[in-house]
Backbone as CSV, one residue per row, in Angstrom:
resi,resn,N_x,N_y,N_z,CA_x,CA_y,CA_z,C_x,C_y,C_z
1,UNK,0.711,-1.289,-0.055,-0.067,-0.180,0.027,0.864,1.326,-0.137
2,UNK,0.372,2.375,-0.470,1.116,3.109,-1.071,0.867,4.562,-0.045
3,UNK,-0.109,4.390,0.856,-0.452,5.391,1.682,0.515,5.418,2.880
4,UNK,1.015,4.491,3.317,2.004,4.513,4.412,3.727,4.523,3.728
5,UNK,3.787,5.214,2.932,5.291,5.017,2.245,6.120,5.940,2.709
6,UNK,5.750,7.099,3.228,6.490,8.066,4.086,6.367,8.719,5.136
7,UNK,5.745,7.762,5.980,5.360,7.811,7.532,5.888,6.953,7.870
8,UNK,6.682,7.416,8.960,6.837,6.435,10.357,6.264,6.987,11.472
9,UNK,6.381,5.961,12.583,5.195,6.341,13.437,5.887,5.695,15.143
10,UNK,6.510,6.758,15.340,7.400,6.748,16.779,6.922,6.553,18.077
11,UNK,6.476,5.705,18.887,5.804,5.614,20.175,7.216,5.464,20.822
12,UNK,6.405,5.311,22.385,7.749,5.096,23.408,8.728,4.219,23.233
13,UNK,8.097,3.201,23.461,8.617,1.247,22.666,9.001,1.231,21.659
14,UNK,8.339,1.411,20.787,8.752,1.161,19.267,9.078,2.111,18.007
15,UNK,9.564,2.052,17.106,9.189,2.911,16.100,8.980,1.966,14.510
16,UNK,8.218,2.432,14.172,7.467,1.835,12.835,7.549,2.491,11.734
17,UNK,8.457,2.001,10.372,8.713,2.580,9.413,7.947,1.879,8.533
18,UNK,7.733,2.039,7.046,7.690,1.290,5.909,8.461,0.495,5.802
19,UNK,8.044,-0.823,4.853,8.883,-1.883,4.959,9.789,-1.353,2.843
20,UNK,11.093,-1.282,3.069,11.582,-0.864,2.133,12.792,-1.832,1.809
21,UNK,13.312,-1.965,0.492,14.457,-2.849,0.093,15.291,-3.016,1.017
22,UNK,15.873,-1.800,1.655,17.208,-2.167,2.735,16.763,-3.161,3.694
23,UNK,15.454,-3.165,4.116,15.145,-3.979,5.377,15.124,-5.315,4.653
24,UNK,15.258,-5.538,3.232,14.754,-7.173,3.057,16.045,-8.378,3.276
25,UNK,17.572,-8.063,3.416,18.497,-8.780,3.563,18.480,-9.125,5.179
26,UNK,17.573,-8.564,6.091,17.389,-8.790,7.648,16.251,-9.648,7.595
27,UNK,14.940,-8.918,6.955,13.871,-9.638,6.532,14.294,-11.321,6.399
28,UNK,15.197,-11.381,5.448,15.063,-12.855,5.098,15.540,-13.458,5.701
29,UNK,16.921,-13.584,6.843,17.722,-13.928,7.644,16.230,-14.320,8.755
30,UNK,15.287,-13.585,9.070,14.298,-14.115,9.997,13.933,-15.174,9.353
31,UNK,13.200,-15.062,8.419,12.485,-16.042,7.774,13.758,-17.330,7.082
32,UNK,14.332,-17.341,7.345,15.173,-18.245,7.490,15.018,-19.441,8.501
33,UNK,14.385,-18.834,9.388,14.111,-19.903,10.887,12.975,-20.317,10.434
34,UNK,13.026,-21.856,10.389,11.696,-22.907,10.388,10.352,-22.316,11.364
35,UNK,10.659,-21.779,12.406,9.937,-22.052,13.336,9.320,-20.761,13.103
36,UNK,9.875,-19.347,12.542,8.810,-18.216,12.543,8.309,-18.712,11.096
37,UNK,8.974,-19.172,10.071,7.558,-19.638,9.212,6.884,-20.224,9.300
38,UNK,7.196,-21.376,10.672,5.578,-22.213,10.871,4.647,-21.297,11.569
39,UNK,5.731,-20.396,12.391,4.016,-19.633,13.213,3.490,-18.340,12.028
40,UNK,4.246,-18.049,11.383,3.797,-17.060,10.108,3.194,-17.808,9.399
41,UNK,2.795,-19.194,8.805,2.416,-19.646,7.634,2.828,-18.881,6.357
42,UNK,4.509,-19.041,6.347,4.873,-18.233,5.485,6.108,-19.680,4.781
43,UNK,6.296,-19.508,3.503,7.136,-20.090,2.421,8.227,-19.536,2.635
44,UNK,9.278,-20.908,2.159,10.654,-20.337,2.526,10.919,-19.586,0.910
45,UNK,11.699,-18.272,1.035,11.607,-17.686,-0.617,12.904,-17.555,-0.682
46,UNK,13.850,-17.379,-1.582,15.572,-16.783,-1.617,15.298,-15.706,-1.681
47,UNK,16.487,-14.944,-1.599,16.251,-13.636,-1.392,16.022,-12.552,-2.329
48,UNK,16.221,-13.147,-3.768,15.572,-12.740,-4.674,13.939,-12.323,-4.660
49,UNK,13.299,-13.424,-4.181,12.294,-13.327,-4.041,11.179,-12.577,-3.027
50,UNK,12.118,-12.423,-1.908,12.137,-11.615,-0.782,11.756,-10.185,-1.580
51,UNK,13.118,-9.730,-1.896,13.341,-8.494,-3.037,11.427,-8.355,-3.924
52,UNK,11.171,-8.896,-4.274,10.069,-9.248,-5.231,9.091,-8.972,-4.519
53,UNK,8.974,-9.702,-3.331,7.666,-9.618,-2.611,7.414,-8.458,-1.652
54,UNK,8.802,-7.863,-1.450,8.830,-6.436,-0.701,7.802,-5.176,-1.856
55,UNK,8.260,-5.602,-2.944,7.971,-4.773,-3.858,6.421,-4.662,-4.342
56,UNK,5.979,-6.071,-4.144,4.562,-6.552,-4.501,3.639,-5.664,-3.380
57,UNK,4.488,-5.777,-2.152,3.555,-5.513,-0.670,3.221,-3.796,-1.012
58,UNK,4.434,-2.876,-1.382,4.322,-1.742,-1.596,3.065,-1.424,-2.295
59,UNK,3.072,-2.149,-3.588,1.958,-1.709,-4.642,0.861,-2.448,-4.767
60,UNK,0.444,-3.434,-3.600,-0.709,-3.963,-3.397,-1.537,-3.055,-2.685
61,UNK,-2.764,-2.566,-2.947,-3.588,-1.553,-2.466,-4.348,-2.900,-1.375
62,UNK,-4.028,-3.956,-0.765,-5.198,-4.893,0.181,-3.914,-4.982,0.941
63,UNK,-2.735,-4.675,0.735,-1.564,-4.564,1.888,-1.008,-3.288,2.715
64,UNK,-1.199,-3.114,4.090,-0.263,-2.602,4.602,0.583,-2.672,5.333
65,UNK,1.527,-2.392,5.489,2.863,-3.070,6.304,3.659,-2.327,7.208
66,UNK,4.519,-2.087,8.086,5.122,-1.221,8.835,6.486,-2.697,9.384
67,UNK,7.521,-1.944,9.335,8.468,-2.698,10.137,8.678,-2.356,11.562
68,UNK,8.864,-3.385,12.244,9.104,-2.600,13.849,10.319,-2.660,14.304
69,UNK,10.934,-1.284,14.313,12.169,-1.388,15.136,12.170,-0.862,16.533
70,UNK,13.625,-0.585,17.271,13.742,-0.258,18.331,13.152,1.346,18.693
71,UNK,12.644,1.939,19.574,12.633,3.416,19.961,13.578,4.410,19.242
72,UNK,13.323,5.111,18.948,13.702,6.522,18.219,14.727,6.953,19.740
73,UNK,15.678,7.561,19.118,16.805,7.792,20.144,17.249,9.370,19.736
74,UNK,17.341,10.003,20.686,17.526,11.710,20.018,18.422,11.862,18.935
75,UNK,19.130,11.087,18.800,20.175,11.377,17.471,19.473,10.977,16.157
76,UNK,18.281,9.817,16.748,17.782,9.244,15.232,16.830,10.161,14.350
77,UNK,15.954,11.134,15.107,15.175,11.548,14.407,16.056,13.365,14.145
78,UNK,15.394,14.442,13.175,15.588,15.671,12.635,14.518,16.427,12.597
79,UNK,14.565,17.839,13.233,13.621,18.738,13.242,14.323,19.250,12.171
80,UNK,15.232,19.631,11.099,15.298,20.524,9.929,14.104,20.620,9.227
81,UNK,14.045,21.403,8.855,12.878,21.835,7.651,12.843,20.959,6.538
82,UNK,12.413,19.822,5.972,12.170,19.448,4.653,10.930,19.626,4.170
83,UNK,10.358,20.343,4.099,9.539,20.621,3.074,7.944,19.980,3.899
84,UNK,7.753,19.538,4.718,6.573,18.321,5.151,6.076,19.121,6.306
85,UNK,4.698,18.404,6.697,3.694,19.150,7.464,4.647,17.891,9.073
86,UNK,5.573,17.491,9.102,6.011,16.480,10.138,6.820,17.258,10.872
87,UNK,6.498,17.338,12.605,7.149,18.324,13.218,8.973,17.110,13.452
88,UNK,8.763,15.849,13.148,10.039,15.167,12.856,10.445,14.200,11.816
89,UNK,11.339,14.145,11.837,11.952,13.004,10.663,12.363,12.088,10.940
90,UNK,11.918,10.753,10.722,12.998,9.472,10.837,14.193,9.651,9.593
91,UNK,15.492,9.646,9.468,16.299,8.735,9.021,16.290,7.418,8.833
92,UNK,15.864,7.341,7.417,16.187,5.829,7.068,17.717,5.248,7.065
93,UNK,17.594,4.217,7.029,19.081,3.437,7.065,19.956,3.281,8.422
94,UNK,19.274,4.384,9.454,20.059,4.733,10.317,18.813,4.565,11.798
95,UNK,18.227,4.672,11.938,17.061,4.495,13.014,16.174,3.859,12.760
96,UNK,16.568,2.869,11.335,15.994,1.161,11.206,16.721,0.097,10.713
97,UNK,18.251,0.490,10.691,19.293,0.026,10.926,18.688,-1.548,10.845
98,UNK,19.822,-2.889,10.433,19.173,-4.000,10.459,19.155,-4.503,12.064
99,UNK,20.509,-3.734,12.784,20.344,-4.229,13.915,19.729,-3.874,15.257
100,UNK,18.940,-2.584,14.294,17.553,-2.108,15.707,16.315,-2.834,14.867
101,UNK,15.982,-3.419,14.245,14.775,-4.666,13.222,14.299,-5.396,14.514
102,UNK,13.054,-5.550,14.719,12.874,-6.193,15.569,11.413,-7.486,15.251
103,UNK,10.708,-6.891,13.903,9.797,-7.530,13.513,8.965,-6.513,12.495
104,UNK,7.322,-7.340,12.413,6.561,-6.316,11.516,5.516,-6.612,11.808
105,UNK,4.449,-5.631,11.441,3.174,-5.532,11.676,2.284,-5.711,9.977
106,UNK,1.187,-6.090,10.255,0.444,-6.199,8.763,-0.936,-6.213,8.787
107,UNK,-1.862,-5.509,8.113,-2.776,-5.339,7.872,-3.398,-6.051,6.830
108,UNK,-3.961,-6.586,5.973,-4.950,-7.546,4.873,-6.412,-7.379,4.825
109,UNK,-6.696,-6.540,3.640,-8.086,-6.327,3.435,-8.464,-7.477,2.340
110,UNK,-9.667,-7.905,2.872,-10.578,-8.788,2.023,-12.307,-8.536,2.016
111,UNK,-12.969,-8.647,0.936,-14.180,-8.707,1.102,-14.853,-9.226,2.185
112,UNK,-15.609,-8.479,2.465,-16.535,-9.412,3.773,-17.384,-10.032,3.047
113,UNK,-17.972,-11.058,3.173,-18.795,-12.221,2.360,-20.129,-12.374,3.591
114,UNK,-20.405,-11.638,4.727,-21.607,-11.768,5.571,-21.925,-13.315,5.863
115,UNK,-20.964,-13.841,6.226,-21.069,-15.240,6.443,-21.784,-15.222,8.152
116,UNK,-21.630,-14.380,8.735,-22.245,-14.326,9.814,-23.713,-13.870,9.876
117,UNK,-24.611,-14.294,8.839,-25.984,-14.316,8.140,-26.534,-12.560,8.195
118,UNK,-25.595,-11.648,8.262,-26.093,-10.189,7.925,-25.906,-10.117,6.379
119,UNK,-26.567,-9.037,6.059,-26.438,-8.593,4.881,-25.882,-7.770,4.466
120,UNK,-25.320,-7.592,3.453,-24.528,-5.922,2.932,-25.849,-5.144,2.980
121,UNK,-25.481,-3.826,3.486,-25.869,-2.532,3.266,-26.221,-2.561,1.848
122,UNK,-27.361,-1.672,1.684,-27.907,-1.429,-0.037,-27.089,-0.533,-0.297
123,UNK,-26.506,-0.922,-1.453,-25.383,0.127,-2.441,-24.203,-0.121,-1.722
124,UNK,-24.161,-0.905,-0.768,-22.629,-0.939,0.258,-21.819,-1.891,0.194
125,UNK,-21.153,-1.641,0.164,-19.863,-2.973,0.156,-19.171,-2.467,1.516
126,UNK,-18.415,-3.839,2.451,-18.154,-3.834,3.503,-16.811,-5.105,3.230
127,UNK,-15.658,-4.570,3.969,-13.970,-5.219,3.984,-14.173,-5.922,5.270
128,UNK,-12.995,-6.989,5.839,-12.857,-7.091,6.734,-11.503,-6.848,6.966
129,UNK,-10.521,-6.963,7.954,-9.079,-6.349,8.244,-8.187,-7.418,9.155
130,UNK,-7.692,-8.082,8.629,-7.134,-9.280,9.002,-5.656,-8.640,9.846
131,UNK,-5.200,-8.778,10.782,-3.972,-8.099,11.330,-3.536,-9.283,11.928
132,UNK,-1.641,-8.981,11.641,-0.843,-9.911,12.274,0.399,-9.326,12.644
133,UNK,1.182,-9.878,13.682,2.322,-8.970,14.269,3.013,-9.885,14.447
134,UNK,4.354,-9.832,14.209,6.164,-10.896,14.252,6.485,-10.278,15.451
135,UNK,7.323,-10.518,16.361,8.260,-10.191,17.157,9.316,-10.971,16.537
136,UNK,10.118,-10.934,15.614,11.144,-12.044,15.229,12.254,-12.300,16.157
137,UNK,13.115,-10.715,16.440,13.850,-10.911,17.105,13.548,-11.660,18.936
138,UNK,14.006,-13.030,19.305,13.734,-13.670,20.357,14.268,-12.250,21.843
139,UNK,15.254,-11.553,21.508,15.695,-10.484,22.469,14.325,-9.636,22.711
140,UNK,13.513,-9.392,22.163,12.626,-8.673,22.335,11.300,-8.860,22.665
141,UNK,11.351,-10.281,23.077,10.178,-11.175,23.331,9.573,-10.760,24.705
142,UNK,8.221,-10.563,25.123,8.195,-10.450,26.392,8.441,-9.399,26.898
143,UNK,8.319,-8.309,26.123,9.040,-6.908,26.674,7.896,-6.238,26.556
144,UNK,6.809,-6.454,26.226,5.678,-5.369,25.731,5.433,-4.709,24.723
145,UNK,6.451,-5.351,23.850,6.658,-4.524,22.300,4.923,-4.432,21.613
146,UNK,4.864,-5.709,21.560,3.579,-6.381,20.945,2.382,-5.770,20.971
147,UNK,2.543,-5.230,22.215,1.298,-4.562,22.956,1.412,-2.937,22.238
148,UNK,2.195,-2.190,22.286,3.219,-1.299,21.763,3.116,-0.832,20.485
149,UNK,3.502,-2.149,19.554,3.235,-2.269,18.239,1.883,-2.469,18.038
150,UNK,0.665,-3.001,18.349,-0.232,-3.084,18.023,-1.106,-1.831,18.369
151,UNK,-0.876,-1.379,19.565,-1.516,0.616,19.571,-1.174,1.207,18.618
152,UNK,0.203,1.615,18.774,0.309,2.497,17.523,-0.337,2.288,15.841
153,UNK,-0.234,0.895,15.532,-1.153,0.475,14.355,-2.514,0.384,14.491
154,UNK,-3.541,0.588,15.077,-4.635,0.534,15.094,-4.666,2.072,15.582
155,UNK,-4.372,2.621,15.898,-4.534,3.885,15.575,-4.176,4.527,14.825
156,UNK,-3.538,4.222,13.755,-2.830,4.555,12.743,-3.696,4.229,11.822
157,UNK,-4.682,3.122,11.823,-5.654,2.645,10.909,-6.684,3.736,10.919
158,UNK,-6.604,3.676,12.338,-8.222,4.403,12.537,-8.308,5.800,11.914
159,UNK,-6.912,6.442,12.191,-6.887,7.876,11.855,-6.761,7.907,10.124
160,UNK,-6.686,6.918,9.786,-6.240,6.927,8.613,-7.346,5.962,7.488
161,UNK,-8.270,5.600,8.060,-9.019,4.752,7.555,-9.689,5.002,6.287
162,UNK,-10.205,6.123,6.438,-10.617,6.886,4.613,-9.544,6.735,3.462
163,UNK,-8.504,6.932,4.078,-7.444,6.798,2.963,-6.992,5.076,2.605
164,UNK,-7.009,4.534,3.447,-6.878,2.904,3.102,-8.102,2.600,2.725
165,UNK,-9.230,2.719,3.015,-10.265,1.746,2.239,-10.229,2.675,0.823
166,UNK,-9.900,3.917,0.665,-10.133,4.266,-0.519,-8.743,3.956,-1.989
167,UNK,-7.797,3.857,-1.035,-7.103,3.220,-1.927,-7.171,1.830,-2.115
168,UNK,-7.746,1.072,-1.459,-8.001,-0.533,-1.835,-9.003,-0.362,-2.816
169,UNK,-10.209,0.335,-2.431,-11.536,0.499,-3.746,-10.879,0.954,-4.822
170,UNK,-9.713,1.886,-5.086,-9.320,2.208,-6.071,-8.637,1.841,-7.301
171,UNK,-8.128,0.348,-6.340,-7.704,-0.477,-7.500,-8.277,-0.948,-9.061
172,UNK,-9.487,-0.832,-8.753,-10.566,-0.712,-10.060,-11.402,0.096,-9.961
173,UNK,-12.524,0.270,-10.879,-13.293,1.162,-11.266,-14.722,0.738,-10.351
174,UNK,-14.744,-0.328,-10.209,-15.659,-1.176,-9.123,-14.689,-1.058,-7.627
175,UNK,-15.930,-1.249,-6.624,-15.413,-1.503,-5.101,-14.891,-2.920,-4.807
176,UNK,-14.932,-3.199,-3.372,-14.411,-4.805,-3.214,-16.008,-5.870,-3.497
177,UNK,-16.558,-5.763,-3.781,-17.502,-6.547,-4.409,-18.258,-6.698,-5.534
178,UNK,-17.347,-5.820,-6.782,-17.747,-5.704,-7.959,-18.942,-5.179,-8.187
179,UNK,-19.485,-4.213,-7.324,-20.532,-3.702,-7.552,-20.615,-2.404,-7.918
180,UNK,-19.728,-1.753,-8.100,-19.596,-0.541,-8.733,-20.039,0.726,-7.473
181,UNK,-20.293,0.296,-6.566,-20.674,1.461,-5.844,-19.589,2.350,-5.030
182,UNK,-19.906,2.992,-3.918,-18.813,3.877,-3.180,-18.026,3.138,-2.687
183,UNK,-16.687,4.116,-2.226,-15.913,3.165,-1.021,-16.538,2.564,-0.002
184,UNK,-15.634,1.209,0.080,-16.333,0.246,1.531,-16.181,0.643,2.420
185,UNK,-16.831,0.192,3.638,-16.884,0.501,4.959,-16.074,-0.959,5.539
186,UNK,-14.975,-0.107,6.919,-14.927,-1.471,7.681,-15.691,-2.243,8.403
187,UNK,-15.717,-3.678,8.283,-16.488,-4.297,8.976,-16.008,-4.547,10.274
188,UNK,-15.102,-5.780,10.607,-14.261,-5.619,12.021,-12.655,-5.805,11.564
189,UNK,-11.902,-5.944,12.650,-10.735,-6.680,12.361,-10.515,-7.323,13.043
190,UNK,-9.914,-8.569,12.681,-9.745,-9.843,12.865,-8.070,-10.644,13.194
191,UNK,-7.711,-11.183,13.802,-6.607,-12.010,13.883,-6.675,-12.831,14.192
192,UNK,-5.918,-14.114,13.582,-6.093,-15.926,13.499,-4.553,-15.958,13.839
193,UNK,-5.088,-16.493,15.075,-3.934,-17.332,16.473,-4.025,-18.158,16.432
194,UNK,-2.677,-19.050,16.316,-2.332,-20.471,16.776,-3.316,-20.925,18.404
195,UNK,-4.132,-21.756,18.370,-5.264,-22.256,19.984,-4.090,-21.841,20.764
196,UNK,-2.597,-22.815,20.553,-2.005,-22.403,21.503,-1.202,-21.567,21.658
197,UNK,-1.375,-20.376,21.416,-0.191,-19.548,21.888,-1.236,-18.288,22.272
198,UNK,-0.792,-18.447,23.804,-1.729,-17.842,24.858,-1.390,-16.478,24.986
199,UNK,-0.462,-16.531,24.913,0.673,-15.265,24.943,-0.210,-14.357,24.124
200,UNK,0.114,-14.544,22.828,-0.393,-14.298,21.824,-2.256,-13.557,21.982
201,UNK,-2.900,-14.668,22.732,-4.627,-14.264,22.867,-4.850,-13.472,23.838
202,UNK,-3.580,-13.415,24.633,-3.684,-12.856,25.615,-3.520,-11.073,25.529
203,UNK,-2.577,-11.075,24.783,-2.345,-9.840,24.341,-3.433,-9.013,23.308
204,UNK,-4.416,-10.025,22.522,-4.847,-9.287,21.832,-6.385,-9.159,22.261
205,UNK,-6.709,-10.101,23.215,-7.867,-9.640,24.248,-7.534,-8.008,25.430
206,UNK,-6.435,-7.909,25.437,-5.909,-6.741,26.547,-6.588,-5.467,25.649
207,UNK,-6.398,-5.889,24.328,-6.843,-4.619,23.519,-7.829,-4.652,23.128
208,UNK,-9.205,-5.433,23.447,-10.292,-5.583,23.390,-10.897,-6.144,22.258
209,UNK,-10.284,-7.261,21.770,-10.586,-8.241,20.920,-10.903,-9.781,21.827
210,UNK,-12.068,-10.213,21.366,-12.954,-10.971,21.670,-12.760,-12.295,20.677
211,UNK,-13.089,-13.568,21.024,-13.012,-14.835,20.210,-14.072,-14.694,19.750
212,UNK,-14.162,-14.836,18.833,-15.365,-15.273,17.672,-15.396,-17.200,17.363
213,UNK,-15.873,-18.057,17.524,-16.290,-19.206,17.093,-15.188,-19.923,17.768
214,UNK,-15.056,-20.821,17.473,-13.611,-22.284,18.138,-12.822,-22.422,17.470
215,UNK,-11.606,-23.719,17.435,-10.818,-23.511,16.722,-11.357,-24.126,15.463
216,UNK,-10.719,-23.816,14.114,-11.066,-24.013,13.037,-9.676,-25.326,12.384
217,UNK,-9.571,-25.780,11.506,-9.299,-26.730,11.089,-7.609,-27.023,10.657
218,UNK,-6.713,-25.317,10.680,-5.473,-25.001,10.867,-5.064,-24.844,12.143
219,UNK,-6.100,-24.868,13.272,-5.986,-25.119,15.041,-5.404,-23.396,15.266
220,UNK,-6.561,-23.071,14.434,-6.501,-21.272,14.984,-7.924,-20.849,15.320
221,UNK,-7.967,-20.027,16.044,-8.956,-19.159,16.678,-8.599,-17.887,16.176
222,UNK,-9.894,-16.988,16.106,-10.413,-15.693,15.220,-10.801,-14.789,16.503
223,UNK,-10.227,-13.692,17.018,-9.680,-12.824,18.040,-10.306,-11.203,16.872
224,UNK,-11.470,-11.168,17.313,-12.016,-10.240,16.511,-12.673,-8.615,17.181
225,UNK,-11.968,-7.542,16.917,-12.439,-6.138,17.205,-13.184,-5.163,16.280
226,UNK,-14.766,-5.133,16.817,-15.677,-4.017,16.090,-15.393,-2.876,16.654
227,UNK,-16.058,-2.095,15.560,-16.303,-0.657,16.013,-15.173,0.599,15.780
228,UNK,-13.723,-0.358,15.124,-12.724,0.764,15.173,-13.164,2.285,13.986
229,UNK,-13.684,1.375,13.040,-14.126,2.489,12.089,-15.334,3.614,12.424
230,UNK,-15.763,3.419,13.881,-16.852,3.526,14.208,-16.333,5.393,14.733
231,UNK,-16.607,6.348,14.446,-15.684,7.940,14.285,-16.336,7.980,15.749
232,UNK,-15.238,8.591,16.532,-15.392,8.893,17.921,-16.158,7.639,18.955
233,UNK,-15.761,6.678,18.323,-16.494,5.338,19.180,-15.485,4.846,20.401
234,UNK,-15.995,4.228,21.472,-15.020,3.046,22.477,-13.925,2.815,21.803
235,UNK,-13.915,2.370,20.949,-12.596,1.873,20.854,-11.324,2.829,20.532
236,UNK,-11.928,4.045,19.482,-10.597,4.972,19.796,-10.690,5.759,20.296
237,UNK,-11.697,5.713,21.627,-11.011,6.882,23.004,-10.019,5.432,23.654
238,UNK,-10.217,4.706,23.919,-9.770,3.506,24.459,-8.153,3.287,24.215
239,UNK,-7.883,3.426,22.725,-6.994,3.518,21.898,-5.965,4.693,22.371
240,UNK,-6.644,5.953,21.902,-6.042,7.289,22.049,-5.408,7.474,23.709
241,UNK,-6.126,6.744,24.606,-5.524,7.060,25.888,-4.423,6.309,26.120
242,UNK,-4.473,5.282,25.388,-2.972,4.381,25.726,-1.755,4.578,25.860
243,UNK,-1.021,5.261,24.498,-0.206,5.800,24.488,-0.083,6.941,23.212
244,UNK,1.248,7.594,23.605,1.184,8.540,22.680,2.106,8.136,21.402
245,UNK,1.782,8.947,20.327,2.230,7.972,18.808,2.213,9.073,18.161
246,UNK,3.584,9.558,17.180,3.872,10.696,16.724,4.081,10.089,15.066
247,UNK,3.346,10.840,13.973,3.575,10.652,13.045,4.809,11.471,12.544
248,UNK,5.890,10.921,11.566,7.412,11.670,11.333,7.519,10.992,9.744
249,UNK,7.855,11.814,9.274,8.679,11.909,7.711,9.803,10.874,7.800
250,UNK,9.348,10.184,6.386,10.855,9.162,6.397,11.315,9.725,5.542
251,UNK,12.527,9.913,5.967,13.292,10.459,5.284,14.609,9.846,4.421
252,UNK,14.244,9.322,3.169,15.164,8.247,2.516,16.809,9.138,1.979
253,UNK,16.993,10.489,1.966,17.793,10.929,1.017,19.094,10.436,1.735
254,UNK,19.614,10.227,2.502,20.709,9.488,3.053,21.021,8.228,3.009
255,UNK,19.969,7.425,2.492,20.356,6.217,2.040,21.379,5.869,0.926
256,UNK,21.910,5.337,0.941,23.173,4.800,-0.257,22.322,3.938,-1.298
257,UNK,22.944,4.551,-2.790,22.397,3.802,-3.968,22.745,2.225,-4.015
């Protein structure tokens, strides 16, 4: 997705940056671990294929991705005037160097098919948003960084929801359900978690997600968050009160060719 191409999210415990080519070698190292591939239901790819994957994720209108990094230090950001609307700038290649990368967080948009018995609104399409998070570096697990990341990510989704859905629908002249109507609305946010992953289940429950149904064929349960797209709703108010997150300009000017 292009919407976050130049935006980094700075929170007290984490920094989220758009997934760029200079992140790929470290990401590829993570995905060489069979345990991580199993946990993320991922295929093993060559380095060249990982680069292709990064490009496709940037261009795909149904995928939103950030790389999770260690939080900004005083020298990582600069307040110099770069002609942007952001008060702070994150320097690509420095604030998100390989040694500071922790994992990634993703959003996948798919058409809502109304399986739960509800009907589509007249002339309106809906989408589901599936979210997943990976803390790949074992040194950073169990430190609350998953919660910090999820909070910042959900706040970003909520504040940019109109743009996210517009980019998704703008992939063609028709909306997500092919009926040619307006931009779709968000139905709910879903996380599919291995039923044995109690720490992840606990995390999502603490963020307002609730379990829907039982364990599926793949040994997963669905944790669902409703109301994220409701303006001035309870979910948004609770998120806004959890932690300070600021949007920063992601400056690539110092990256080596």
